N, C-alpha and C positions, 0 to 999 in steps of 0.2 A: 569341166572334168568330170569322169563318171563318179570315181570313188577318192575320197580324201580320208586317208587312215591314220588314226593315231593310236599306238599302242598304250594299255593300261602301263603305268610306271613300275606296278608291284606283279605284272604278268611275267611267267616263267616261259618265255617263248621256246627256251631249247628243248623243252619237253614236247612242244607241239610238233606232231607228225607231218608238216607242212613242206618240207623240203627247201627246194629253191623259193616257193613262194614266201615261206617263213623266214628266210633270210632277208630276202626284201623288204619285208614287213615289220624288221627289227627297229626301225626308227619311222618316225612319220614321214608319210610319202602319199603322191598322188598317182593314181593308176589312169591310164586313157588306154582303153581297149577298142583296137579296130578290127573290123571284121574283114576288111580286104586293107593292102599296104596304104598307108596314108601318103599324102603327096605332101610336096615341098611346102605350100601354103598350111595345110593340116597341121604339119609338124610346127611350122611358126605359129600357128594359134594356139597349141598346146604349149608352147615355150610362154607366150603371152599370159595364158592362163596360170601358169606356175609363177611367174614373176608378179603378178597381182596378188597372189595368195602372200608370196614373201613380204609383199608391201604391207598387206594387213598384218603379218606376225610381225613385222618391224614396228609399225605404229603402235599397235597394243603393246609392245614392251617398252616404248615410249612413254606412252600414258602410265604405266604402270612403273616407271622408273627403273625398269629391270635392263640388264645389259644381256645381248645374246650373241652367239657365235655362229660360224657357219653350220655347225651341227644341229643348231636349233632351227635351221631352214629345211622344208620338207625337200626331198627329191622327186623328182617326176620319173615314172617307169611308163614306157609306151610300148604296148603290147601288139604286136602285128603278126598273122601268120606267115609271111614271106615280107622280105625286103631286098632291093636291088644292090648289088656291090656298088653300083653308081650312087646311091643315096647315101649308103654308109661312108663312102669316100667323101662325099661332099659335105657331110655333116663332121668330119673329121673323128669318127667314132671309131673305137678299138676295142678289142676283146681282151679281157684280163682273165685268162684261162686256169691261171694258178690260184688264183682266189675265187673265181666264178665256175660258170661252164661255158662250153661251147655255145654261141647263140645269143650271148648277152654283150652288148656293145655300149660302151660307156662314150659320151662326149666328152670334151674338155672339162676339166673339174670344175671350173670356175660357171658353168652351165647348169649343172646338179642334175643332169638328165642320163638315162640309159634306155635302150632300145631292145627289147626281148623279141626274138625272131624265133616264134615258137616252133616252126618246121626244122629249124636247126638245132633245137634241143635234144640233148641224150635222151632215148627212149626207158627211163627207168623211173622208179616210184618217187624219187625226189622232184623230178618235174611233171608229175601227173596231173596236179592241180592247174596248171597252166596249159598243158597240151590238149585238156577237155576244151578248151577255146580256140583250137585249131580250126583246120578245115580239112574235108576230105579223109584220105586213110588216116591221117594223124589223128582226128578227132575221133575217129570210128575206134582205133586201137586203145586210145587213152580210155573211151568210154567201157570197152570191154574190160580193161584193167581195173577200172573202178569198181564194176560189179563183182570182180573176183577178190577185192579185198576183203579179209576178216570182219566178220559183223562187229567186232568190239572196236573197231577203228571208230574215234570220235566224231570224225569228220565224214565217214562214208556216207550214214544217212542223210546227213544234210544236203551234200552235193546231189546225190541222187534224187532227192526230191526237188532241188532246183533245176536239173536237168530235166526231170519228168515235167515240171511245170513249164517249160520252156518248150518241149516239144507239143504239149498240150494246146498253150497259147498259138503256135504256128499252124497246128491243125484248125484252128478257128478260122483262119484268115481266107479269103477268097482270092483265085488267081495266084496261088503260089508259084514263086520263081523256081527255076530249076535248083538253085543253090540251096533254096527253102527245102525244098523236096529232099535233097541230099542231109541236109540237117537231121530233118525227121527221121530217116533212116539211120543216120548215125547215132541219135539219140534213142532210138527203140530199145536197145538193150537197157538202158537205165531205166526206161519207162517200166519194162516188163518185170525188171527186178524190183522195182519200188512197188507195183502192184503184189508182187509175191509177198515181200516184206509186210506190206500191211496186211494181208489175209493171214500169215503167220502170227503176228501181233495179235489179231482178231481172235484167231485159234487159241493161242495162249492165254488170252483174257478170258474168253468162254470157258476153259478147262478150269483156270485158278478159280474163277466165281463159282462155278459147281463144287469143286472139291471143297470151297470154303463153307459152301452151304450145307455140305454133308459134316464137315469134320471141324468147323470153326476155323481160326486162325492156323495158318499152315507152319509148321516147323520145317526145319531143313530138309528132313528126309522127304516129307510130302511134297515140299516144293520141286525138291528133284524129280518129282513124278510128271511134273506138266509137260516137260518137254518128251518124255518117254511115250505119256499118252498121245501126244501132237503128232508122233510120227508112226503111231499104229495106222495101217490100212484103214480107211475111212468107214467101210462097213463095221470093222470090229470096234472101232474106236466108238462109233454111235451106240453099238450094244452095251459098250463098258459103261459110259456116261448113262445111259438110261437104266443101267442097272446099279449106279452107285447108290441109291437110297437103300438097297438090300445089302449090302456090302460093308463089311467092318473093315477098319484100319487095317488089320492083319490080313484079311482075304484079298483086299484090293493088292497089297505088298505081294502077297504070293503069287497073285494072278499076273500081275506085271512081271515078276522074277520069271514066270514060265514063258513069257513074250520075248523072243529074241529079236530085241529091237535096238 
């Protein structure tokens, strides 16, 4: 298995903007992501690992003299970009669209397993965190959507960093396959956005430090100037920061009020 996830008991997941992924992770579960559609053997291997985990959970409960129910056993989520209708039929998997979305197939309940076919998911914000694991155009569009999320989204920065690292690691490899070259292209917007965000953070940090050096601890009014100064054209910004030592608070505020930023 690639990931065994167990949510914190006091975590309010309803407030986490993870969409479909958040719904999948409401209870403890296993995630098995595949870059290419899994074969029959690979599916059976996933199921074997799931039931090995179930066995561990049951044995631990017995040692602790606890009773467990079916809901205490993790579910397996198999993530794949595509999956044939033949395989879906062979597994007896069905969509439950009224409770989930198109592209999510559940095996018979007793197996505690579901398959998420990423390229069949509706393209909206609820599925974004899964679609970045897709391939080709699906992944490319998802990465572009990610870079357009508001900066105050609590997961945007983390995922951008993960995707940027993924791209950098691929670039370090020799003899890249055609698929790996495609992934690098798809992840490029996330990489460039991450660099832009880092530069902006460094710029904000420098301006804040210079203002604190001139005026001491910043109140709300002075803190509000940081973004304004950062958005001034670089030549004007440099002149302003170099002249900080000669400006009073009032002069700085007046000067920035005259700048239409």
